[in-house]
PQR file with spaces between the fields and no chain letter, atoms N, CA, C, O and H, PARSE charges and radii, in Angstrom:
ATOM       1  N    UNK     1    -109.308  -92.529 -271.822 -0.4000 1.5000
ATOM       2  CA   UNK     1    -109.589  -93.919 -272.437 -0.0000 2.0000
ATOM       3  C    UNK     1    -110.409  -93.600 -273.785  0.5500 1.7000
ATOM       4  O    UNK     1    -111.377  -92.839 -273.789 -0.5500 1.4000
ATOM       5  N    UNK     2    -109.968  -94.198 -274.820 -0.4000 1.5000
ATOM       6  CA   UNK     2    -110.683  -93.950 -276.130 -0.0000 2.0000
ATOM       7  C    UNK     2    -112.121  -94.473 -276.104  0.5500 1.7000
ATOM       8  O    UNK     2    -112.448  -95.439 -275.414 -0.5500 1.4000
ATOM       9  H    UNK     2    -109.182  -94.816 -274.817  0.4000 1.0000
ATOM      10  N    UNK     3    -112.925  -93.826 -276.850 -0.4000 1.5000
ATOM      11  CA   UNK     3    -114.308  -94.280 -276.998 -0.0000 2.0000
ATOM      12  C    UNK     3    -114.509  -95.229 -278.154  0.5500 1.7000
ATOM      13  O    UNK     3    -113.726  -95.144 -279.100 -0.5500 1.4000
ATOM      14  H    UNK     3    -112.660  -93.042 -277.410  0.4000 1.0000
ATOM      15  N    UNK     4    -115.494  -96.138 -278.177 -0.4000 1.5000
ATOM      16  CA   UNK     4    -115.770  -97.035 -279.228 -0.0000 2.0000
ATOM      17  C    UNK     4    -115.907  -96.323 -280.589  0.5500 1.7000
ATOM      18  O    UNK     4    -115.656  -96.874 -281.661 -0.5500 1.4000
ATOM      19  H    UNK     4    -116.131  -96.207 -277.409  0.4000 1.0000
ATOM      20  N    UNK     5    -116.322  -95.064 -280.454 -0.4000 1.5000
ATOM      21  CA   UNK     5    -116.651  -94.330 -281.688 -0.0000 2.0000
ATOM      22  C    UNK     5    -115.472  -93.361 -282.078  0.5500 1.7000
ATOM      23  O    UNK     5    -115.650  -92.605 -283.033 -0.5500 1.4000
ATOM      24  H    UNK     5    -116.526  -94.616 -279.583  0.4000 1.0000
ATOM      25  N    UNK     6    -114.307  -93.341 -281.410 -0.4000 1.5000
ATOM      26  CA   UNK     6    -113.191  -92.632 -281.775 -0.0000 2.0000
ATOM      27  C    UNK     6    -112.437  -93.306 -282.935  0.5500 1.7000
ATOM      28  O    UNK     6    -112.360  -94.534 -282.987 -0.5500 1.4000
ATOM      29  H    UNK     6    -114.163  -93.955 -280.634  0.4000 1.0000
ATOM      30  N    UNK     7    -111.902  -92.541 -283.828 -0.4000 1.5000
ATOM      31  CA   UNK     7    -111.138  -93.073 -284.960 -0.0000 2.0000
ATOM      32  C    UNK     7    -109.819  -93.711 -284.327  0.5500 1.7000
ATOM      33  O    UNK     7    -109.434  -93.417 -283.195 -0.5500 1.4000
ATOM      34  H    UNK     7    -111.964  -91.544 -283.785  0.4000 1.0000
ATOM      35  N    UNK     8    -109.163  -94.610 -285.167 -0.4000 1.5000
ATOM      36  CA   UNK     8    -108.086  -95.251 -284.714 -0.0000 2.0000
ATOM      37  C    UNK     8    -107.103  -95.340 -286.029  0.5500 1.7000
ATOM      38  O    UNK     8    -107.583  -95.542 -287.144 -0.5500 1.4000
ATOM      39  H    UNK     8    -109.476  -94.848 -286.086  0.4000 1.0000
ATOM      40  N    UNK     9    -105.841  -95.191 -285.838 -0.4000 1.5000
ATOM      41  CA   UNK     9    -104.862  -95.246 -286.973 -0.0000 2.0000
ATOM      42  C    UNK     9    -104.213  -96.576 -286.862  0.5500 1.7000
ATOM      43  O    UNK     9    -103.752  -96.953 -285.785 -0.5500 1.4000
ATOM      44  H    UNK     9    -105.451  -95.026 -284.932  0.4000 1.0000
ATOM      45  N    UNK    10    -104.160  -97.320 -287.964 -0.4000 1.5000
ATOM      46  CA   UNK    10    -103.493  -98.648 -288.046 -0.0000 2.0000
ATOM      47  C    UNK    10    -102.434  -98.472 -289.168  0.5500 1.7000
ATOM      48  O    UNK    10    -102.730  -98.598 -290.357 -0.5500 1.4000
ATOM      49  H    UNK    10    -104.535  -97.013 -288.839  0.4000 1.0000
ATOM      50  N    UNK    11    -101.193  -98.176 -288.731 -0.4000 1.5000
ATOM      51  CA   UNK    11    -100.087  -97.711 -289.612 -0.0000 2.0000
ATOM      52  C    UNK    11    -100.528  -96.550 -290.463  0.5500 1.7000
ATOM      53  O    UNK    11    -100.647  -95.440 -289.944 -0.5500 1.4000
ATOM      54  H    UNK    11    -100.953  -98.073 -287.766  0.4000 1.0000
ATOM      55  N    UNK    12    -100.780  -96.743 -291.753 -0.4000 1.5000
ATOM      56  CA   UNK    12    -101.056  -95.552 -292.557 -0.0000 2.0000
ATOM      57  C    UNK    12    -102.610  -95.523 -293.017  0.5500 1.7000
ATOM      58  O    UNK    12    -103.022  -94.839 -293.954 -0.5500 1.4000
ATOM      59  H    UNK    12    -100.684  -97.645 -292.175  0.4000 1.0000
ATOM      60  N    UNK    13    -103.363  -96.327 -292.256 -0.4000 1.5000
ATOM      61  CA   UNK    13    -104.853  -96.373 -292.543 -0.0000 2.0000
ATOM      62  C    UNK    13    -105.580  -95.800 -291.291  0.5500 1.7000
ATOM      63  O    UNK    13    -105.322  -96.195 -290.154 -0.5500 1.4000
ATOM      64  H    UNK    13    -103.028  -96.883 -291.495  0.4000 1.0000
ATOM      65  N    UNK    14    -106.469  -94.880 -291.559 -0.4000 1.5000
ATOM      66  CA   UNK    14    -107.367  -94.333 -290.526 -0.0000 2.0000
ATOM      67  C    UNK    14    -108.691  -95.010 -290.533  0.5500 1.7000
ATOM      68  O    UNK    14    -109.370  -94.947 -291.558 -0.5500 1.4000
ATOM      69  H    UNK    14    -106.679  -94.558 -292.483  0.4000 1.0000
ATOM      70  N    UNK    15    -109.128  -95.656 -289.485 -0.4000 1.5000
ATOM      71  CA   UNK    15    -110.392  -96.330 -289.347 -0.0000 2.0000
ATOM      72  C    UNK    15    -111.313  -95.420 -288.590  0.5500 1.7000
ATOM      73  O    UNK    15    -110.938  -94.925 -287.527 -0.5500 1.4000
ATOM      74  H    UNK    15    -108.577  -95.708 -288.652  0.4000 1.0000
ATOM      75  N    UNK    16    -112.536  -95.169 -289.104 -0.4000 1.5000
ATOM      76  CA   UNK    16    -113.369  -94.123 -288.533 -0.0000 2.0000
ATOM      77  C    UNK    16    -113.885  -94.435 -287.182  0.5500 1.7000
ATOM      78  O    UNK    16    -114.257  -93.491 -286.486 -0.5500 1.4000
ATOM      79  H    UNK    16    -112.841  -95.572 -289.967  0.4000 1.0000
ATOM      80  N    UNK    17    -113.953  -95.621 -286.732 -0.4000 1.5000
ATOM      81  CA   UNK    17    -114.401  -95.999 -285.379 -0.0000 2.0000
ATOM      82  C    UNK    17    -113.704  -97.359 -285.012  0.5500 1.7000
ATOM      83  O    UNK    17    -112.924  -97.903 -285.793 -0.5500 1.4000
ATOM      84  H    UNK    17    -113.650  -96.388 -287.298  0.4000 1.0000
ATOM      85  N    UNK    18    -114.012  -97.855 -283.841 -0.4000 1.5000
ATOM      86  CA   UNK    18    -113.381  -99.078 -283.439 -0.0000 2.0000
ATOM      87  C    UNK    18    -114.335 -100.293 -283.466  0.5500 1.7000
ATOM      88  O    UNK    18    -114.188 -101.258 -282.716 -0.5500 1.4000
ATOM      89  H    UNK    18    -114.646  -97.413 -283.207  0.4000 1.0000
ATOM      90  N    UNK    19    -115.307 -100.182 -284.364 -0.4000 1.5000
ATOM      91  CA   UNK    19    -116.269 -101.309 -284.535 -0.0000 2.0000
ATOM      92  C    UNK    19    -115.822 -102.142 -285.673  0.5500 1.7000
ATOM      93  O    UNK    19    -115.695 -101.621 -286.781 -0.5500 1.4000
ATOM      94  H    UNK    19    -115.427  -99.398 -284.974  0.4000 1.0000
ATOM      95  N    UNK    20    -115.575 -103.394 -285.483 -0.4000 1.5000
ATOM      96  CA   UNK    20    -115.105 -104.288 -286.466 -0.0000 2.0000
ATOM      97  C    UNK    20    -116.073 -105.479 -286.692  0.5500 1.7000
ATOM      98  O    UNK    20    -116.730 -105.941 -285.759 -0.5500 1.4000
ATOM      99  H    UNK    20    -115.679 -103.817 -284.583  0.4000 1.0000
ATOM     100  N    UNK    21    -116.139 -105.935 -287.880 -0.4000 1.5000
ATOM     101  CA   UNK    21    -117.039 -107.062 -288.234 -0.0000 2.0000
ATOM     102  C    UNK    21    -116.144 -108.264 -288.676  0.5500 1.7000
ATOM     103  O    UNK    21    -115.396 -108.186 -289.652 -0.5500 1.4000
ATOM     104  H    UNK    21    -115.605 -105.560 -288.638  0.4000 1.0000
ATOM     105  N    UNK    22    -116.260 -109.322 -287.938 -0.4000 1.5000
ATOM     106  CA   UNK    22    -115.510 -110.523 -288.298 -0.0000 2.0000
ATOM     107  C    UNK    22    -116.091 -111.270 -289.462  0.5500 1.7000
ATOM     108  O    UNK    22    -117.273 -111.088 -289.754 -0.5500 1.4000
ATOM     109  H    UNK    22    -116.867 -109.385 -287.146  0.4000 1.0000
ATOM     110  N    UNK    23    -115.320 -112.123 -290.166 -0.4000 1.5000
ATOM     111  CA   UNK    23    -115.738 -112.861 -291.329 -0.0000 2.0000
ATOM     112  C    UNK    23    -116.806 -113.846 -290.949  0.5500 1.7000
ATOM     113  O    UNK    23    -116.857 -114.339 -289.822 -0.5500 1.4000
ATOM     114  H    UNK    23    -114.360 -112.271 -289.929  0.4000 1.0000
ATOM     115  N    UNK    24    -117.653 -114.122 -291.903 -0.4000 1.5000
ATOM     116  CA   UNK    24    -118.778 -115.156 -291.664 -0.0000 2.0000
ATOM     117  C    UNK    24    -118.459 -116.400 -292.479  0.5500 1.7000
ATOM     118  O    UNK    24    -117.947 -116.276 -293.592 -0.5500 1.4000
ATOM     119  H    UNK    24    -117.611 -113.722 -292.818  0.4000 1.0000
ATOM     120  N    UNK    25    -118.731 -117.555 -291.985 -0.4000 1.5000
ATOM     121  CA   UNK    25    -118.426 -118.737 -292.733 -0.0000 2.0000
ATOM     122  C    UNK    25    -119.761 -119.473 -293.128  0.5500 1.7000
ATOM     123  O    UNK    25    -119.752 -120.511 -293.790 -0.5500 1.4000
ATOM     124  H    UNK    25    -119.146 -117.656 -291.081  0.4000 1.0000
ATOM     125  N    UNK    26    -120.871 -118.885 -292.692 -0.4000 1.5000
ATOM     126  CA   UNK    26    -122.152 -119.554 -292.962 -0.0000 2.0000
ATOM     127  C    UNK    26    -122.590 -119.506 -294.363  0.5500 1.7000
ATOM     128  O    UNK    26    -123.296 -120.401 -294.829 -0.5500 1.4000
ATOM     129  H    UNK    26    -120.878 -118.042 -292.154  0.4000 1.0000
ATOM     130  N    UNK    27    -122.176 -118.439 -295.092 -0.4000 1.5000
ATOM     131  CA   UNK    27    -122.643 -118.310 -296.437 -0.0000 2.0000
ATOM     132  C    UNK    27    -121.420 -118.322 -297.416  0.5500 1.7000
ATOM     133  O    UNK    27    -121.143 -117.339 -298.104 -0.5500 1.4000
ATOM     134  H    UNK    27    -121.602 -117.712 -294.714  0.4000 1.0000
ATOM     135  N    UNK    28    -120.751 -119.411 -297.439 -0.4000 1.5000
ATOM     136  CA   UNK    28    -119.586 -119.547 -298.329 -0.0000 2.0000
ATOM     137  C    UNK    28    -120.026 -119.587 -299.803  0.5500 1.7000
ATOM     138  O    UNK    28    -120.906 -120.346 -300.210 -0.5500 1.4000
ATOM     139  H    UNK    28    -120.975 -120.209 -296.880  0.4000 1.0000
ATOM     140  N    UNK    29    -119.346 -118.710 -300.579 -0.4000 1.5000
ATOM     141  CA   UNK    29    -119.615 -118.716 -301.991 -0.0000 2.0000
ATOM     142  C    UNK    29    -119.280 -120.001 -302.715  0.5500 1.7000
ATOM     143  O    UNK    29    -118.383 -120.734 -302.298 -0.5500 1.4000
ATOM     144  H    UNK    29    -118.632 -118.094 -300.249  0.4000 1.0000
ATOM     145  N    UNK    30    -119.973 -120.277 -303.769 -0.4000 1.5000
ATOM     146  CA   UNK    30    -119.632 -121.354 -304.664 -0.0000 2.0000
ATOM     147  C    UNK    30    -118.268 -121.152 -305.298  0.5500 1.7000
ATOM     148  O    UNK    30    -118.034 -120.122 -305.929 -0.5500 1.4000
ATOM     149  H    UNK    30    -120.702 -119.681 -304.108  0.4000 1.0000
ATOM     150  N    UNK    31    -117.365 -122.108 -305.145 -0.4000 1.5000
ATOM     151  CA   UNK    31    -116.022 -121.985 -305.753 -0.0000 2.0000
ATOM     152  C    UNK    31    -115.289 -120.769 -305.186  0.5500 1.7000
ATOM     153  O    UNK    31    -114.393 -120.218 -305.827 -0.5500 1.4000
ATOM     154  H    UNK    31    -117.555 -122.945 -304.632  0.4000 1.0000
ATOM     155  N    UNK    32    -115.676 -120.362 -303.990 -0.4000 1.5000
ATOM     156  CA   UNK    32    -114.960 -119.256 -303.419 -0.0000 2.0000
ATOM     157  C    UNK    32    -115.295 -117.831 -303.930  0.5500 1.7000
ATOM     158  O    UNK    32    -114.679 -116.833 -303.556 -0.5500 1.4000
ATOM     159  H    UNK    32    -116.403 -120.810 -303.469  0.4000 1.0000
ATOM     160  N    UNK    33    -116.304 -117.817 -304.801 -0.4000 1.5000
ATOM     161  CA   UNK    33    -116.670 -116.489 -305.394 -0.0000 2.0000
ATOM     162  C    UNK    33    -117.597 -115.615 -304.479  0.5500 1.7000
ATOM     163  O    UNK    33    -118.385 -116.132 -303.687 -0.5500 1.4000
ATOM     164  H    UNK    33    -116.804 -118.628 -305.104  0.4000 1.0000
ATOM     165  N    UNK    34    -117.470 -114.382 -304.621 -0.4000 1.5000
ATOM     166  CA   UNK    34    -118.376 -113.449 -303.827 -0.0000 2.0000
ATOM     167  C    UNK    34    -119.748 -113.480 -304.593  0.5500 1.7000
ATOM     168  O    UNK    34    -119.902 -113.365 -305.808 -0.5500 1.4000
ATOM     169  H    UNK    34    -116.830 -113.962 -305.264  0.4000 1.0000
ATOM     170  N    UNK    35    -120.750 -113.667 -303.598 -0.4000 1.5000
ATOM     171  CA   UNK    35    -122.144 -113.764 -304.114 -0.0000 2.0000
ATOM     172  C    UNK    35    -122.802 -112.464 -303.955  0.5500 1.7000
ATOM     173  O    UNK    35    -122.219 -111.587 -303.317 -0.5500 1.4000
ATOM     174  H    UNK    35    -120.625 -113.761 -302.610  0.4000 1.0000
ATOM     175  N    UNK    36    -124.006 -112.239 -304.490 -0.4000 1.5000
ATOM     176  CA   UNK    36    -124.775 -111.019 -304.303 -0.0000 2.0000
ATOM     177  C    UNK    36    -125.060 -110.891 -302.812  0.5500 1.7000
ATOM     178  O    UNK    36    -125.005 -109.787 -302.271 -0.5500 1.4000
ATOM     179  H    UNK    36    -124.480 -112.952 -305.007  0.4000 1.0000
ATOM     180  N    UNK    37    -125.360 -111.989 -302.145 -0.4000 1.5000
ATOM     181  CA   UNK    37    -125.662 -111.862 -300.747 -0.0000 2.0000
ATOM     182  C    UNK    37    -124.563 -111.235 -299.994  0.5500 1.7000
ATOM     183  O    UNK    37    -124.798 -110.356 -299.164 -0.5500 1.4000
ATOM     184  H    UNK    37    -125.405 -112.886 -302.585  0.4000 1.0000
ATOM     185  N    UNK    38    -123.279 -111.683 -300.268 -0.4000 1.5000
ATOM     186  CA   UNK    38    -122.088 -111.153 -299.669 -0.0000 2.0000
ATOM     187  C    UNK    38    -121.970 -109.661 -299.808  0.5500 1.7000
ATOM     188  O    UNK    38    -121.764 -108.917 -298.850 -0.5500 1.4000
ATOM     189  H    UNK    38    -123.087 -112.397 -300.942  0.4000 1.0000
ATOM     190  N    UNK    39    -122.115 -109.256 -301.077 -0.4000 1.5000
ATOM     191  CA   UNK    39    -122.018 -107.765 -301.382 -0.0000 2.0000
ATOM     192  C    UNK    39    -123.061 -106.992 -300.656  0.5500 1.7000
ATOM     193  O    UNK    39    -122.771 -105.946 -300.076 -0.5500 1.4000
ATOM     194  H    UNK    39    -122.283 -109.861 -301.856  0.4000 1.0000
ATOM     195  N    UNK    40    -124.262 -107.475 -300.671 -0.4000 1.5000
ATOM     196  CA   UNK    40    -125.428 -106.764 -299.877 -0.0000 2.0000
ATOM     197  C    UNK    40    -125.083 -106.747 -298.382  0.5500 1.7000
ATOM     198  O    UNK    40    -125.134 -105.683 -297.765 -0.5500 1.4000
ATOM     199  H    UNK    40    -124.498 -108.325 -301.143  0.4000 1.0000
ATOM     200  N    UNK    41    -124.738 -107.877 -297.793 -0.4000 1.5000
ATOM     201  CA   UNK    41    -124.506 -108.050 -296.415 -0.0000 2.0000
ATOM     202  C    UNK    41    -123.358 -107.155 -295.905  0.5500 1.7000
ATOM     203  O    UNK    41    -123.525 -106.422 -294.930 -0.5500 1.4000
ATOM     204  H    UNK    41    -124.697 -108.741 -298.295  0.4000 1.0000
ATOM     205  N    UNK    42    -122.149 -107.226 -296.598 -0.4000 1.5000
ATOM     206  CA   UNK    42    -121.035 -106.393 -296.123 -0.0000 2.0000
ATOM     207  C    UNK    42    -121.301 -104.954 -296.417  0.5500 1.7000
ATOM     208  O    UNK    42    -120.994 -104.065 -295.623 -0.5500 1.4000
ATOM     209  H    UNK    42    -122.013 -107.822 -297.390  0.4000 1.0000
ATOM     210  N    UNK    43    -121.875 -104.735 -297.570 -0.4000 1.5000
ATOM     211  CA   UNK    43    -122.226 -103.303 -297.893 -0.0000 2.0000
ATOM     212  C    UNK    43    -123.159 -102.592 -296.918  0.5500 1.7000
ATOM     213  O    UNK    43    -122.976 -101.421 -296.585 -0.5500 1.4000
ATOM     214  H    UNK    43    -122.124 -105.457 -298.215  0.4000 1.0000
ATOM     215  N    UNK    44    -124.169 -103.347 -296.473 -0.4000 1.5000
ATOM     216  CA   UNK    44    -125.041 -102.788 -295.473 -0.0000 2.0000
ATOM     217  C    UNK    44    -124.246 -102.555 -294.190  0.5500 1.7000
ATOM     218  O    UNK    44    -124.471 -101.527 -293.551 -0.5500 1.4000
ATOM     219  H    UNK    44    -124.317 -104.298 -296.744  0.4000 1.0000
ATOM     220  N    UNK    45    -123.374 -103.390 -293.784 -0.4000 1.5000
ATOM     221  CA   UNK    45    -122.624 -103.196 -292.574 -0.0000 2.0000
ATOM     222  C    UNK    45    -121.711 -101.960 -292.715  0.5500 1.7000
ATOM     223  O    UNK    45    -121.591 -101.158 -291.789 -0.5500 1.4000
ATOM     224  H    UNK    45    -123.191 -104.225 -294.303  0.4000 1.0000
ATOM     225  N    UNK    46    -121.084 -101.827 -293.871 -0.4000 1.5000
ATOM     226  CA   UNK    46    -120.161 -100.635 -294.035 -0.0000 2.0000
ATOM     227  C    UNK    46    -120.973  -99.358 -293.987  0.5500 1.7000
ATOM     228  O    UNK    46    -120.530  -98.378 -293.388 -0.5500 1.4000
ATOM     229  H    UNK    46    -121.181 -102.478 -294.624  0.4000 1.0000
ATOM     230  N    UNK    47    -122.139  -99.335 -294.591 -0.4000 1.5000
ATOM     231  CA   UNK    47    -122.992  -98.172 -294.660 -0.0000 2.0000
ATOM     232  C    UNK    47    -123.532  -97.917 -293.281  0.5500 1.7000
ATOM     233  O    UNK    47    -123.735  -96.759 -292.916 -0.5500 1.4000
ATOM     234  H    UNK    47    -122.499 -100.131 -295.077  0.4000 1.0000
ATOM     235  N    UNK    48    -123.777  -98.956 -292.487 -0.4000 1.5000
ATOM     236  CA   UNK    48    -124.337  -98.835 -291.152 -0.0000 2.0000
ATOM     237  C    UNK    48    -123.377  -98.364 -290.144  0.5500 1.7000
ATOM     238  O    UNK    48    -123.788  -97.966 -289.054 -0.5500 1.4000
ATOM     239  H    UNK    48    -123.612  -99.896 -292.783  0.4000 1.0000
ATOM     240  N    UNK    49    -122.052  -98.382 -290.450 -0.4000 1.5000
ATOM     241  CA   UNK    49    -121.083  -97.782 -289.516 -0.0000 2.0000
ATOM     242  C    UNK    49    -119.887  -98.678 -289.099  0.5500 1.7000
ATOM     243  O    UNK    49    -119.000  -98.218 -288.380 -0.5500 1.4000
ATOM     244  H    UNK    49    -121.718  -98.705 -291.335  0.4000 1.0000
ATOM     245  N    UNK    50    -119.864  -99.882 -289.522 -0.4000 1.5000
ATOM     246  CA   UNK    50    -118.690 -100.667 -289.168 -0.0000 2.0000
ATOM     247  C    UNK    50    -117.403  -99.986 -289.664  0.5500 1.7000
ATOM     248  O    UNK    50    -117.298  -99.638 -290.840 -0.5500 1.4000
ATOM     249  H    UNK    50    -120.585 -100.256 -290.106  0.4000 1.0000
ATOM     250  N    UNK    51    -116.473  -99.807 -288.807 -0.4000 1.5000
ATOM     251  CA   UNK    51    -115.267  -99.104 -289.218 -0.0000 2.0000
ATOM     252  C    UNK    51    -114.310 -100.031 -289.966  0.5500 1.7000
ATOM     253  O    UNK    51    -113.538  -99.593 -290.819 -0.5500 1.4000
ATOM     254  H    UNK    51    -116.558 -100.090 -287.851  0.4000 1.0000
ATOM     255  N    UNK    52    -114.374 -101.279 -289.640 -0.4000 1.5000
ATOM     256  CA   UNK    52    -113.345 -102.198 -290.269 -0.0000 2.0000
ATOM     257  C    UNK    52    -114.134 -103.533 -290.478  0.5500 1.7000
ATOM     258  O    UNK    52    -114.837 -104.014 -289.590 -0.5500 1.4000
ATOM     259  H    UNK    52    -115.001 -101.635 -288.947  0.4000 1.0000
ATOM     260  N    UNK    53    -113.966 -104.112 -291.742 -0.4000 1.5000
ATOM     261  CA   UNK    53    -114.649 -105.360 -292.021 -0.0000 2.0000
ATOM     262  C    UNK    53    -113.626 -106.343 -292.451  0.5500 1.7000
ATOM     263  O    UNK    53    -112.902 -106.068 -293.408 -0.5500 1.4000
ATOM     264  H    UNK    53    -113.394 -103.721 -292.463  0.4000 1.0000
ATOM     265  N    UNK    54    -113.511 -107.448 -291.828 -0.4000 1.5000
ATOM     266  CA   UNK    54    -112.628 -108.541 -292.123 -0.0000 2.0000
ATOM     267  C    UNK    54    -113.345 -109.474 -293.062  0.5500 1.7000
ATOM     268  O    UNK    54    -114.518 -109.783 -292.849 -0.5500 1.4000
ATOM     269  H    UNK    54    -114.099 -107.671 -291.051  0.4000 1.0000
ATOM     270  N    UNK    55    -112.676 -109.925 -294.084 -0.4000 1.5000
ATOM     271  CA   UNK    55    -113.250 -110.880 -295.009 -0.0000 2.0000
ATOM     272  C    UNK    55    -112.376 -112.079 -295.116  0.5500 1.7000
ATOM     273  O    UNK    55    -112.693 -113.009 -295.857 -0.5500 1.4000
ATOM     274  H    UNK    55    -111.724 -109.674 -294.257  0.4000 1.0000
């Protein structure tokens, strides 16, 4: 059985682990634009170890 921390291949993309972050709707950007908050939030999750981030 694969571990949560094992990499996984999705077609031609290798994801470093099986931890995924789903999109957030609480902090929608004005006119659909990405805000500084979004960049900091998703960037921190990517650095922290989320293998796949859905936006």
